[in-house]
DOTI-230751 format. One record per residue (C-alpha): x, y, z; residue in one letter. Coordinates in steps of 0.05 Angstrom, whole numbers, plus 5000, padded with zeros to 4 digits. Layout:
! residues N
{{X, Y, Z}, A},
...
This chain:
! residues 709
{{6691, 7578, 7508}, M},
{{6721, 7508, 7503}, N},
{{6672, 7470, 7460}, H},
{{6711, 7405, 7469}, D},
{{6689, 7404, 7542}, L},
{{6615, 7421, 7542}, P},
{{6587, 7440, 7610}, H},
{{6541, 7394, 7646}, A},
{{6473, 7423, 7666}, P},
{{6491, 7419, 7740}, S},
{{6557, 7457, 7732}, V},
{{6555, 7532, 7739}, W},
{{6578, 7573, 7680}, R},
{{6577, 7647, 7665}, N},
{{6522, 7655, 7612}, D},
{{6514, 7730, 7619}, V},
{{6526, 7757, 7549}, P},
{{6568, 7818, 7541}, D},
{{6552, 7877, 7495}, F},
{{6594, 7852, 7438}, A},
{{6559, 7784, 7440}, L},
{{6491, 7818, 7439}, L},
{{6513, 7860, 7379}, V},
{{6537, 7797, 7343}, R},
{{6472, 7762, 7358}, R},
{{6431, 7820, 7333}, T},
{{6471, 7827, 7269}, L},
{{6467, 7752, 7260}, G},
{{6392, 7754, 7266}, G},
{{6388, 7811, 7216}, I},
{{6433, 7773, 7168}, R},
{{6391, 7710, 7174}, R},
{{6328, 7748, 7159}, N},
{{6359, 7794, 7107}, L},
{{6315, 7769, 7050}, P},
{{6253, 7784, 7090}, V},
{{6278, 7853, 7107}, L},
{{6296, 7868, 7035}, I},
{{6229, 7842, 7009}, L},
{{6189, 7881, 7062}, G},
{{6227, 7946, 7048}, S},
{{6219, 7937, 6973}, A},
{{6145, 7924, 6977}, L},
{{6133, 7983, 7024}, A},
{{6175, 8029, 6981}, G},
{{6139, 8008, 6918}, A},
{{6071, 8016, 6951}, L},
{{6088, 8085, 6978}, A},
{{6115, 8107, 6910}, T},
{{6054, 8081, 6874}, G},
{{6007, 8117, 6921}, L},
{{6047, 8181, 6913}, A},
{{6044, 8176, 6837}, L},
{{5969, 8164, 6837}, T},
{{5954, 8221, 6884}, R},
{{5938, 8287, 6850}, P},
{{5978, 8350, 6864}, D},
{{5955, 8387, 6925}, Y},
{{5972, 8456, 6950}, Y},
{{5984, 8481, 7021}, Y},
{{5966, 8553, 7041}, G},
{{5989, 8582, 7107}, T},
{{5968, 8643, 7147}, S},
{{5991, 8664, 7216}, A},
{{5961, 8698, 7277}, I},
{{5992, 8721, 7342}, M},
{{5959, 8717, 7409}, I},
{{5977, 8760, 7469}, D},
{{5956, 8716, 7528}, P},
{{5959, 8775, 7577}, R},
{{5904, 8814, 7541}, L},
{{5831, 8798, 7539}, G},
{{5781, 8791, 7594}, G},
{{5735, 8847, 7618}, S},
{{5716, 8885, 7679}, G},
{{5763, 8874, 7738}, D},
{{5783, 8804, 7717}, A},
{{5852, 8787, 7740}, A},
{{5906, 8785, 7686}, A},
{{5937, 8719, 7667}, A},
{{5999, 8700, 7709}, P},
{{6061, 8728, 7677}, T},
{{6097, 8661, 7673}, I},
{{6115, 8625, 7609}, Y},
{{6078, 8561, 7627}, L},
{{6012, 8597, 7638}, A},
{{6021, 8636, 7573}, D},
{{6037, 8573, 7535}, A},
{{5974, 8539, 7562}, L},
{{5932, 8599, 7539}, V},
{{5961, 8595, 7469}, V},
{{5954, 8520, 7464}, D},
{{5881, 8524, 7486}, S},
{{5866, 8572, 7430}, E},
{{5888, 8519, 7380}, I},
{{5828, 8478, 7401}, E},
{{5784, 8539, 7389}, V},
{{5812, 8546, 7318}, L},
{{5795, 8473, 7304}, R},
{{5726, 8476, 7335}, S},
{{5664, 8461, 7293}, D},
{{5633, 8527, 7315}, R},
{{5688, 8567, 7280}, L},
{{5691, 8521, 7220}, L},
{{5617, 8530, 7208}, R},
{{5629, 8604, 7200}, R},
{{5684, 8590, 7150}, V},
{{5639, 8542, 7111}, V},
{{5584, 8593, 7108}, Q},
{{5633, 8645, 7081}, K},
{{5665, 8600, 7028}, L},
{{5609, 8551, 7015}, Q},
{{5609, 8556, 6938}, P},
{{5684, 8542, 6933}, Q},
{{5681, 8486, 6984}, I},
{{5622, 8453, 6949}, V},
{{5659, 8456, 6883}, A},
{{5722, 8426, 6913}, A},
{{5684, 8369, 6946}, M},
{{5647, 8355, 6882}, S},
{{5712, 8351, 6843}, N},
{{5741, 8303, 6893}, G},
{{5680, 8258, 6897}, A},
{{5666, 8205, 6843}, P},
{{5614, 8227, 6793}, Q},
{{5551, 8185, 6794}, E},
{{5499, 8185, 6741}, A},
{{5432, 8208, 6766}, E},
{{5394, 8156, 6726}, E},
{{5443, 8099, 6729}, A},
{{5420, 8032, 6702}, S},
{{5413, 7976, 6753}, P},
{{5475, 7934, 6763}, G},
{{5481, 7859, 6754}, P},
{{5465, 7844, 6827}, I},
{{5403, 7887, 6824}, A},
{{5380, 7851, 6760}, R},
{{5393, 7783, 6792}, L},
{{5351, 7803, 6852}, R},
{{5295, 7824, 6804}, Q},
{{5298, 7757, 6769}, M},
{{5294, 7720, 6835}, L},
{{5235, 7762, 6856}, G},
{{5270, 7790, 6917}, Q},
{{5251, 7860, 6939}, P},
{{5298, 7914, 6919}, E},
{{5341, 7948, 6970}, E},
{{5313, 8012, 6996}, E},
{{5347, 8073, 6967}, V},
{{5377, 8117, 7020}, A},
{{5342, 8184, 7025}, P},
{{5381, 8245, 7002}, P},
{{5421, 8280, 7057}, P},
{{5390, 8338, 7092}, T},
{{5419, 8408, 7094}, A},
{{5446, 8397, 7164}, E},
{{5481, 8333, 7142}, E},
{{5511, 8367, 7082}, I},
{{5537, 8424, 7125}, Q},
{{5566, 8375, 7176}, E},
{{5601, 8337, 7119}, A},
{{5630, 8403, 7094}, Q},
{{5654, 8421, 7164}, V},
{{5686, 8352, 7171}, A},
{{5721, 8360, 7104}, W},
{{5749, 8428, 7123}, V},
{{5772, 8400, 7191}, G},
{{5807, 8341, 7159}, D},
{{5847, 8385, 7112}, N},
{{5861, 8439, 7164}, L},
{{5925, 8441, 7205}, T},
{{5935, 8487, 7264}, V},
{{6001, 8487, 7302}, E},
{{6042, 8532, 7346}, R},
{{6106, 8559, 7318}, Q},
{{6160, 8536, 7365}, G},
{{6157, 8569, 7434}, N},
{{6127, 8634, 7407}, T},
{{6057, 8660, 7413}, F},
{{6047, 8653, 7337}, V},
{{5998, 8601, 7310}, I},
{{6004, 8576, 7239}, L},
{{5940, 8560, 7202}, I},
{{5948, 8515, 7141}, G},
{{5898, 8485, 7092}, F},
{{5909, 8431, 7040}, T},
{{5869, 8431, 6975}, A},
{{5877, 8414, 6902}, E},
{{5859, 8486, 6885}, D},
{{5914, 8535, 6907}, P},
{{5864, 8592, 6911}, R},
{{5819, 8552, 6957}, L},
{{5879, 8533, 7001}, A},
{{5897, 8606, 7011}, A},
{{5824, 8629, 7019}, D},
{{5808, 8578, 7073}, V},
{{5871, 8593, 7112}, A},
{{5856, 8668, 7110}, N},
{{5783, 8657, 7126}, A},
{{5799, 8616, 7188}, V},
{{5846, 8671, 7213}, A},
{{5796, 8727, 7199}, Q},
{{5737, 8690, 7227}, E},
{{5776, 8673, 7289}, Y},
{{5791, 8747, 7301}, V},
{{5718, 8765, 7290}, L},
{{5697, 8706, 7332}, F},
{{5740, 8730, 7389}, Q},
{{5714, 8802, 7382}, Q},
{{5642, 8778, 7381}, D},
{{5654, 8734, 7440}, D},
{{5688, 8792, 7478}, S},
{{5631, 8838, 7460}, R},
{{5580, 8788, 7484}, N},
{{5618, 8779, 7548}, R},
{{5621, 8854, 7558}, V},
{{5547, 8862, 7545}, Q},
{{5529, 8806, 7591}, Q},
{{5575, 8835, 7644}, E},
{{5545, 8904, 7636}, S},
{{5475, 8876, 7643}, A},
{{5495, 8838, 7705}, W},
{{5530, 8899, 7735}, L},
{{5469, 8942, 7721}, S},
{{5424, 8893, 7757}, A},
{{5475, 8888, 7814}, E},
{{5477, 8964, 7818}, M},
{{5401, 8967, 7824}, T},
{{5402, 8915, 7879}, R},
{{5457, 8950, 7917}, L},
{{5421, 9017, 7913}, S},
{{5360, 8986, 7945}, I},
{{5403, 8953, 7999}, E},
{{5439, 9019, 8013}, A},
{{5373, 9056, 8023}, R},
{{5347, 9000, 8068}, Q},
{{5412, 9002, 8109}, A},
{{5408, 9078, 8119}, E},
{{5335, 9073, 8139}, A},
{{5353, 9020, 8190}, A},
{{5405, 9066, 8221}, V},
{{5357, 9124, 8227}, Q},
{{5302, 9079, 8255}, K},
{{5350, 9053, 8308}, F},
{{5370, 9124, 8329}, L},
{{5297, 9144, 8338}, V},
{{5273, 9081, 8373}, E},
{{5331, 9076, 8422}, N},
{{5338, 9152, 8436}, D},
{{5413, 9146, 8424}, V},
{{5448, 9208, 8455}, P},
{{5495, 9250, 8415}, K},
{{5570, 9241, 8420}, D},
{{5576, 9304, 8466}, G},
{{5526, 9277, 8516}, E},
{{5562, 9211, 8519}, T},
{{5627, 9247, 8534}, G},
{{5595, 9288, 8590}, L},
{{5571, 9225, 8625}, A},
{{5640, 9196, 8620}, G},
{{5672, 9260, 8648}, A},
{{5621, 9262, 8706}, T},
{{5638, 9190, 8722}, M},
{{5712, 9208, 8723}, T},
{{5699, 9265, 8773}, D},
{{5658, 9220, 8817}, V},
{{5713, 9168, 8818}, E},
{{5763, 9222, 8837}, A},
{{5718, 9245, 8895}, E},
{{5709, 9173, 8918}, I},
{{5784, 9165, 8921}, V},
{{5791, 9230, 8960}, D},
{{5738, 9210, 9010}, Q},
{{5770, 9142, 9018}, Q},
{{5836, 9176, 9033}, R},
{{5803, 9221, 9086}, V},
{{5768, 9161, 9117}, L},
{{5834, 9123, 9123}, R},
{{5868, 9185, 9153}, S},
{{5814, 9195, 9205}, Q},
{{5813, 9121, 9223}, T},
{{5888, 9123, 9235}, L},
{{5882, 9188, 9276}, F},
{{5827, 9157, 9319}, T},
{{5871, 9096, 9332}, A},
{{5929, 9141, 9353}, E},
{{5883, 9179, 9401}, I},
{{5859, 9113, 9432}, D},
{{5931, 9092, 9442}, T},
{{5949, 9158, 9476}, D},
{{5887, 9152, 9522}, I},
{{5908, 9082, 9544}, R},
{{5978, 9107, 9559}, R},
{{5951, 9164, 9602}, L},
{{5905, 9117, 9638}, Q},
{{5963, 9071, 9653}, N},
{{6007, 9131, 9675}, E},
{{6059, 9109, 9625}, R},
{{6067, 9173, 9586}, V},
{{6137, 9174, 9560}, V},
{{6157, 9223, 9505}, G},
{{6106, 9257, 9458}, D},
{{6035, 9233, 9444}, L},
{{6021, 9195, 9379}, L},
{{5962, 9240, 9364}, S},
{{6000, 9304, 9377}, L},
{{6002, 9346, 9314}, K},
{{6041, 9409, 9302}, S},
{{5977, 9449, 9287}, D},
{{5944, 9429, 9354}, N},
{{5969, 9487, 9397}, V},
{{5928, 9473, 9460}, S},
{{5948, 9400, 9464}, L},
{{6020, 9418, 9451}, S},
{{6019, 9470, 9507}, R},
{{5987, 9420, 9556}, L},
{{6037, 9367, 9538}, M},
{{6095, 9416, 9548}, Q},
{{6067, 9436, 9616}, Q},
{{6060, 9363, 9635}, Y},
{{6132, 9350, 9617}, K},
{{6156, 9412, 9656}, D},
{{6116, 9389, 9717}, A},
{{6148, 9321, 9713}, Q},
{{6217, 9352, 9713}, R},
{{6205, 9405, 9766}, S},
{{6157, 9373, 9814}, D},
{{6156, 9299, 9796}, G},
{{6134, 9277, 9864}, G},
{{6070, 9319, 9865}, N},
{{6024, 9267, 9837}, T},
{{5961, 9309, 9846}, A},
{{5986, 9362, 9799}, I},
{{6009, 9310, 9749}, L},
{{5942, 9274, 9754}, A},
{{5903, 9338, 9742}, R},
{{5946, 9356, 9683}, M},
{{5939, 9284, 9655}, A},
{{5863, 9291, 9662}, G},
{{5864, 9356, 9622}, Q},
{{5905, 9322, 9567}, I},
{{5856, 9263, 9568}, M},
{{5797, 9310, 9562}, N},
{{5830, 9343, 9503}, E},
{{5843, 9276, 9471}, L},
{{5771, 9254, 9483}, T},
{{5746, 9318, 9449}, T},
{{5793, 9305, 9391}, M},
{{5768, 9233, 9385}, R},
{{5696, 9255, 9383}, E},
{{5713, 9306, 9329}, A},
{{5749, 9252, 9289}, S},
{{5691, 9204, 9295}, E},
{{5644, 9258, 9270}, A},
{{5689, 9269, 9210}, V},
{{5690, 9194, 9196}, K},
{{5614, 9191, 9197}, E},
{{5608, 9249, 9150}, V},
{{5661, 9218, 9104}, T},
{{5627, 9151, 9103}, E},
{{5560, 9183, 9086}, A},
{{5592, 9222, 9029}, N},
{{5627, 9159, 9004}, L},
{{5561, 9120, 9003}, A},
{{5529, 9175, 8962}, K},
{{5587, 9178, 8913}, L},
{{5586, 9102, 8903}, E},
{{5512, 9104, 8889}, A},
{{5523, 9159, 8839}, R},
{{5580, 9120, 8808}, H},
{{5536, 9058, 8800}, S},
{{5483, 9100, 8766}, E},
{{5533, 9131, 8718}, L},
{{5564, 9062, 8703}, Q},
{{5496, 9033, 8686}, A},
{{5480, 9093, 8642}, E},
{{5547, 9087, 8605}, L},
{{5537, 9011, 8596}, S},
{{5470, 9023, 8564}, Q},
{{5500, 9077, 8520}, I},
{{5557, 9030, 8500}, A},
{{5510, 8974, 8481}, A},
{{5469, 9022, 8439}, T},
{{5531, 9050, 8406}, Q},
{{5555, 8979, 8388}, I},
{{5490, 8962, 8354}, E},
{{5490, 9029, 8320}, L},
{{5562, 9019, 8297}, G},
{{5544, 8952, 8266}, N},
{{5487, 8983, 8228}, L},
{{5530, 9041, 8205}, Q},
{{5586, 8994, 8182}, R},
{{5537, 8951, 8144}, E},
{{5510, 9013, 8111}, S},
{{5580, 9037, 8093}, E},
{{5598, 8968, 8065}, A},
{{5537, 8968, 8020}, V},
{{5555, 9039, 7997}, K},
{{5628, 9018, 7983}, E},
{{5605, 8958, 7944}, Q},
{{5558, 9003, 7906}, Q},
{{5615, 9050, 7888}, R},
{{5659, 8991, 7865}, S},
{{5604, 8963, 7821}, V},
{{5592, 9032, 7793}, M},
{{5666, 9036, 7773}, G},
{{5663, 8967, 7740}, Q},
{{5600, 8986, 7704}, L},
{{5632, 9049, 7676}, Q},
{{5694, 9010, 7653}, R},
{{5650, 8956, 7622}, S},
{{5609, 9007, 7584}, Q},
{{5673, 9040, 7559}, S},
{{5698, 8972, 7535}, Q},
{{5633, 8961, 7499}, D},
{{5650, 9021, 7456}, L},
{{5720, 8996, 7438}, Y},
{{5738, 8922, 7441}, I},
{{5812, 8908, 7454}, V},
{{5829, 8843, 7417}, S},
{{5883, 8796, 7442}, D},
{{5892, 8767, 7372}, T},
{{5916, 8797, 7307}, R},
{{5932, 8770, 7238}, V},
{{6006, 8777, 7223}, I},
{{6011, 8739, 7157}, D},
{{5960, 8728, 7101}, D},
{{5962, 8666, 7058}, A},
{{5975, 8674, 6983}, V},
{{5959, 8621, 6931}, P},
{{6020, 8574, 6929}, P},
{{6055, 8567, 6862}, A},
{{6084, 8498, 6873}, N},
{{6049, 8435, 6897}, P},
{{6063, 8410, 6967}, A},
{{6070, 8337, 6947}, N},
{{6133, 8307, 6978}, P},
{{6189, 8288, 6931}, P},
{{6187, 8218, 6904}, L},
{{6256, 8205, 6932}, V},
{{6232, 8223, 7002}, L},
{{6170, 8180, 6993}, V},
{{6212, 8122, 6970}, L},
{{6261, 8130, 7027}, A},
{{6204, 8134, 7077}, T},
{{6171, 8072, 7048}, G},
{{6236, 8034, 7050}, L},
{{6249, 8053, 7122}, I},
{{6177, 8039, 7142}, G},
{{6180, 7971, 7107}, G},
{{6245, 7956, 7142}, F},
{{6216, 7973, 7210}, L},
{{6153, 7933, 7196}, L},
{{6195, 7874, 7174}, S},
{{6235, 7879, 7238}, L},
{{6171, 7880, 7279}, A},
{{6145, 7820, 7241}, W},
{{6210, 7782, 7251}, I},
{{6209, 7799, 7325}, F},
{{6136, 7776, 7334}, M},
{{6150, 7713, 7295}, R},
{{6210, 7699, 7339}, G},
{{6167, 7710, 7402}, Q},
{{6109, 7667, 7379}, L},
{{6149, 7612, 7344}, D},
{{6191, 7574, 7395}, D},
{{6217, 7520, 7349}, R},
{{6289, 7505, 7364}, I},
{{6334, 7534, 7310}, R},
{{6398, 7546, 7349}, G},
{{6436, 7528, 7412}, P},
{{6420, 7591, 7450}, Q},
{{6349, 7572, 7473}, P},
{{6375, 7505, 7497}, L},
{{6426, 7539, 7541}, R},
{{6384, 7598, 7565}, D},
{{6317, 7563, 7578}, R},
{{6337, 7492, 7594}, L},
{{6410, 7497, 7614}, G},
{{6429, 7440, 7567}, L},
{{6498, 7426, 7537}, S},
{{6500, 7436, 7462}, Y},
{{6542, 7384, 7425}, M},
{{6536, 7413, 7355}, G},
{{6496, 7408, 7292}, S},
{{6491, 7348, 7246}, V},
{{6478, 7356, 7171}, P},
{{6427, 7313, 7133}, P},
{{6451, 7244, 7114}, R},
{{6518, 7253, 7149}, P},
{{6538, 7180, 7153}, F},
{{6562, 7132, 7101}, A},
{{6554, 7060, 7126}, P},
{{6623, 7045, 7097}, A},
{{6651, 7085, 7155}, A},
{{6634, 7027, 7201}, L},
{{6683, 6983, 7165}, M},
{{6734, 7039, 7155}, N},
{{6726, 7091, 7213}, P},
{{6782, 7134, 7184}, G},
{{6735, 7158, 7130}, L},
{{6702, 7207, 7179}, L},
{{6766, 7248, 7186}, A},
{{6778, 7251, 7111}, Q},
{{6718, 7295, 7093}, G},
{{6735, 7365, 7068}, K},
{{6666, 7396, 7061}, S},
{{6630, 7438, 7113}, V},
{{6584, 7380, 7127}, D},
{{6641, 7333, 7142}, S},
{{6678, 7383, 7185}, G},
{{6617, 7399, 7225}, Q},
{{6601, 7326, 7237}, L},
{{6672, 7312, 7258}, Y},
{{6673, 7369, 7309}, D},
{{6605, 7349, 7338}, S},
{{6627, 7276, 7345}, L},
{{6693, 7297, 7377}, R},
{{6656, 7337, 7431}, R},
{{6608, 7280, 7444}, A},
{{6666, 7231, 7450}, A},
{{6695, 7273, 7506}, V},
{{6631, 7263, 7545}, V},
{{6627, 7189, 7532}, L},
{{6699, 7176, 7552}, R},
{{6691, 7214, 7617}, R},
{{6647, 7158, 7646}, D},
{{6653, 7094, 7606}, R},
{{6583, 7068, 7613}, G},
{{6520, 7059, 7574}, T},
{{6495, 7118, 7532}, T},
{{6426, 7124, 7501}, L},
{{6415, 7166, 7439}, V},
{{6342, 7187, 7435}, S},
{{6296, 7238, 7402}, S},
{{6227, 7268, 7411}, L},
{{6197, 7230, 7352}, G},
{{6215, 7178, 7300}, Q},
{{6275, 7205, 7262}, S},
{{6324, 7172, 7216}, S},
{{6376, 7224, 7235}, S},
{{6380, 7193, 7305}, R},
{{6404, 7127, 7276}, A},
{{6453, 7164, 7232}, M},
{{6480, 7201, 7293}, L},
{{6487, 7137, 7334}, S},
{{6524, 7102, 7277}, S},
{{6569, 7162, 7265}, S},
{{6586, 7167, 7339}, L},
{{6603, 7093, 7343}, A},
{{6648, 7097, 7281}, A},
{{6683, 7159, 7309}, F},
{{6698, 7126, 7376}, L},
{{6724, 7065, 7339}, T},
{{6771, 7109, 7298}, S},
{{6797, 7137, 7364}, Q},
{{6817, 7068, 7389}, G},
{{6757, 7054, 7433}, E},
{{6718, 6989, 7435}, K},
{{6645, 7004, 7421}, V},
{{6582, 6963, 7426}, L},
{{6526, 6994, 7383}, L},
{{6457, 6967, 7402}, V},
{{6391, 6974, 7365}, E},
{{6344, 6998, 7420}, G},
{{6283, 7018, 7379}, D},
{{6250, 6950, 7369}, I},
{{6186, 6981, 7340}, S},
{{6217, 7018, 7281}, N},
{{6287, 6987, 7275}, R},
{{6317, 7050, 7244}, R},
{{6388, 7029, 7258}, L},
{{6378, 6960, 7229}, S},
{{6349, 6988, 7164}, S},
{{6411, 7032, 7156}, V},
{{6466, 6982, 7175}, L},
{{6441, 6911, 7161}, R},
{{6448, 6916, 7084}, P},
{{6522, 6934, 7094}, Q},
{{6539, 6883, 7147}, L},
{{6568, 6815, 7134}, K},
{{6578, 6755, 7178}, N},
{{6517, 6769, 7222}, V},
{{6517, 6717, 7277}, T},
{{6453, 6699, 7316}, P},
{{6464, 6699, 7391}, V},
{{6395, 6674, 7411}, N},
{{6325, 6678, 7386}, T},
{{6324, 6752, 7399}, T},
{{6391, 6783, 7382}, L},
{{6441, 6782, 7324}, D},
{{6513, 6806, 7329}, L},
{{6558, 6833, 7275}, A},
{{6630, 6858, 7275}, N},
{{6640, 6909, 7219}, P},
{{6709, 6925, 7245}, S},
{{6758, 6900, 7297}, E},
{{6735, 6946, 7353}, R},
{{6661, 6954, 7336}, L},
{{6604, 6906, 7352}, T},
{{6533, 6917, 7329}, V},
{{6474, 6884, 7365}, A},
{{6408, 6880, 7327}, M},
{{6343, 6842, 7333}, P},
{{6334, 6779, 7291}, N},
{{6313, 6795, 7221}, I},
{{6245, 6771, 7197}, G},
{{6222, 6753, 7267}, R},
{{6175, 6792, 7313}, S},
{{6205, 6806, 7381}, V},
{{6169, 6824, 7444}, D},
{{6195, 6892, 7471}, P},
{{6201, 6866, 7542}, S},
{{6240, 6805, 7521}, N},
{{6283, 6848, 7477}, Y},
{{6300, 6895, 7535}, S},
{{6318, 6835, 7578}, A},
{{6361, 6807, 7522}, A},
{{6399, 6873, 7517}, I},
{{6410, 6873, 7592}, A},
{{6436, 6802, 7589}, A},
{{6482, 6819, 7531}, L},
{{6511, 6879, 7568}, L},
{{6522, 6837, 7631}, A},
{{6559, 6784, 7591}, S},
{{6606, 6835, 7559}, R},
{{6624, 6876, 7621}, Q},
{{6696, 6850, 7621}, D},
{{6710, 6877, 7551}, Q},
{{6709, 6951, 7575}, H},
{{6667, 6974, 7516}, E},
{{6631, 7040, 7507}, I},
{{6558, 7021, 7498}, V},
{{6515, 7064, 7452}, I},
{{6441, 7047, 7447}, I},
{{6401, 7077, 7391}, D},
{{6340, 7080, 7435}, G},
{{6267, 7094, 7423}, P},
{{6239, 7165, 7424}, P},
{{6224, 7199, 7490}, L},
{{6150, 7188, 7478}, S},
{{6160, 7112, 7473}, G},
{{6183, 7058, 7520}, A},
{{6248, 7093, 7537}, V},
{{6241, 7085, 7612}, D},
{{6242, 7009, 7606}, E},
{{6305, 7005, 7566}, I},
{{6340, 7056, 7611}, I},
{{6324, 7014, 7672}, A},
{{6343, 6947, 7640}, E},
{{6407, 6971, 7608}, A},
{{6427, 7016, 7667}, K},
{{6436, 7076, 7622}, V},
{{6480, 7130, 7653}, G},
{{6478, 7184, 7599}, K},
{{6427, 7206, 7548}, V},
{{6440, 7245, 7484}, L},
{{6383, 7278, 7447}, L},
{{6378, 7286, 7371}, A},
{{6331, 7344, 7355}, L},
{{6313, 7358, 7282}, P},
{{6328, 7430, 7264}, F},
{{6266, 7475, 7266}, G},
{{6217, 7418, 7280}, K},
{{6217, 7413, 7356}, V},
{{6181, 7462, 7402}, S},
{{6222, 7487, 7460}, L},
{{6160, 7488, 7504}, H},
{{6144, 7415, 7486}, A},
{{6215, 7393, 7501}, L},
{{6212, 7430, 7568}, E},
{{6147, 7395, 7586}, Q},
{{6174, 7326, 7568}, I},
{{6236, 7337, 7610}, L},
{{6194, 7362, 7668}, D},
{{6150, 7300, 7666}, R},
{{6209, 7252, 7661}, N},
{{6259, 7270, 7715}, E},
{{6301, 7208, 7699}, G},
{{6316, 7233, 7629}, I},
{{6331, 7302, 7656}, G},
{{6382, 7276, 7706}, R},
{{6418, 7233, 7654}, R},
{{6415, 7283, 7596}, L},
{{6486, 7300, 7577}, S},
{{6480, 7337, 7511}, G},
{{6436, 7357, 7452}, V},
{{6449, 7353, 7377}, F},
{{6413, 7393, 7324}, L},
{{6404, 7346, 7265}, T},
{{6382, 7356, 7192}, D},
{{6416, 7424, 7190}, V},
{{6428, 7444, 7118}, R},
{{6496, 7469, 7097}, Q},
{{6469, 7540, 7086}, S},
{{6447, 7543, 7159}, R},
{{6508, 7514, 7193}, L},
{{6544, 7580, 7199}, R},
{{6482, 7617, 7220}, R},
{{6462, 7572, 7278}, H},
{{6526, 7539, 7301}, D},
{{6576, 7585, 7335}, P},
{{6630, 7532, 7325}, I},
{{6634, 7549, 7252}, L},
{{6642, 7625, 7260}, K},
{{6702, 7647, 7221}, G},
{{6716, 7580, 7189}, K},
{{6723, 7578, 7114}, P},
{{6671, 7541, 7074}, A},
């Protein structure tokens, strides 16, 4: 980045930091707060080591149990799903059982003397008949009632305290991804540590067996009651079937089949009679056709009703045909023979009609019988459906009774031998060595913890404290151009008479001041106009900065007019007037001095009160009278909280430079001031950090990175 040409707030620039810059900023922040980090780590390490040294030796006993998640349950309970996640959930849930108060009470009852002794050794000994303390004696002297003595704990409270003590020192954890659970106990007595760990494992196994036995007994009792209920229901269902058979006179299966066969025969006869009826109807129609043909004397070929088995009609028809061939003109013979054929056909028609009548009568009887059989079968079917429902209900009750009987037999067999899903695979032995962590590990942990806590404290302080201590917040939050940092007391008034002194400094302070002034000079030369140097409050560093900037521009060959703009405090006058000679009064308001050939200083009259409005008008008149001299005008103006707007308007200020004391100005306050005063924000060309000590220059000013001290 070119620091000689600072960016204006309205000009776009790429402020996105890369990874290397972020690393440098982080390391820089750690380096700046290194004393805090070292102190925090040292205190935490010392505290952890001291606590470790004062803590007595304790021992850690461990036992192990293994749980098969696919065993357990009773009766016909479904087995656990054979997937790892379900098995893991079963094992993890048993850890809560191992830490439950119900199980720990059993352990306390088993090892109560040892637990009471261990708790008594760990608790502070109190004298039974202790003398009253000084506070109690003072209360007696003042006549105040004594505090009520708490009643002694009950047996239940003592037991709950013992259970809580065992639970606090008990650790239960799963070993990796296996089905093994490690049970550990911490105590000052190695024998007690091993005994409690073993007791928890053993009581858990017994607890599981008792629980399984209780479940089996409860299930057996329920199955017995269910068996009794189902037996009663089975008898009631069978009685309902028999009652239905008697009340509805349900026929046997053979009788039902006979009715169905009879109905089948009747249907076959009906079909046969219908076929005969259709045949006779067709034969009658053929006879009628033949009769009409004979009546119309249009007999040609054979008759329609002539059958091969009708010998007489066949003979008459043959004679008729022979007569037609031999004696076709004898109509009398032909007519007589046609009459004989017609008589035969009439006889045949009457016989066919008689057969039709008989067939229709038989068909009517068969249909009536068919209707009777159909009604009978419908009634039998309805009865059979109801009977089937009753029989199925009876069979369902009997099947359920048989299933419950099987479950009851298996449950009773399990009551004789309980299959446990838990077994102890490792017993705890009294440990020989204490389980206290090594002092080196405690110290390292304390140092790391202190370091992390210090980092957290530094981070929180950085988030809550928004005082400006570097250029980055000015760029990121406000988009301001950073001109550089100015050390305390950077300016010697002799530099006004000899501007070359600014470039002769060899210290870090002098080099930093020179670089900052050089960057500011670039901005002032860009638009030769009136520049106001201001601050948020009264600050002597602002006057120092204005004087230094004027001296630097003079050393660069520029003509400069330095004006005292803070009429209320006259900071610039207090710094420069003792060193100035040949001060010439211009009017009743202003004095002028020429410390060097190219520098003119305008100050209010000494020893005379000046009205601020008249003084602003006098400055405006002075600037108007010196326009032809092409000077760079620098006004050491009032703070932003003062009458800065008036002097900006009167002097037609084009640029504003801010002098902010290091670590004393809130970023939020500066942002609010700039938001309220848009005129200052538009004219603001750069910001200086003043009163920066030499030890902080390299930390907060990126211009000095890599420069030798």
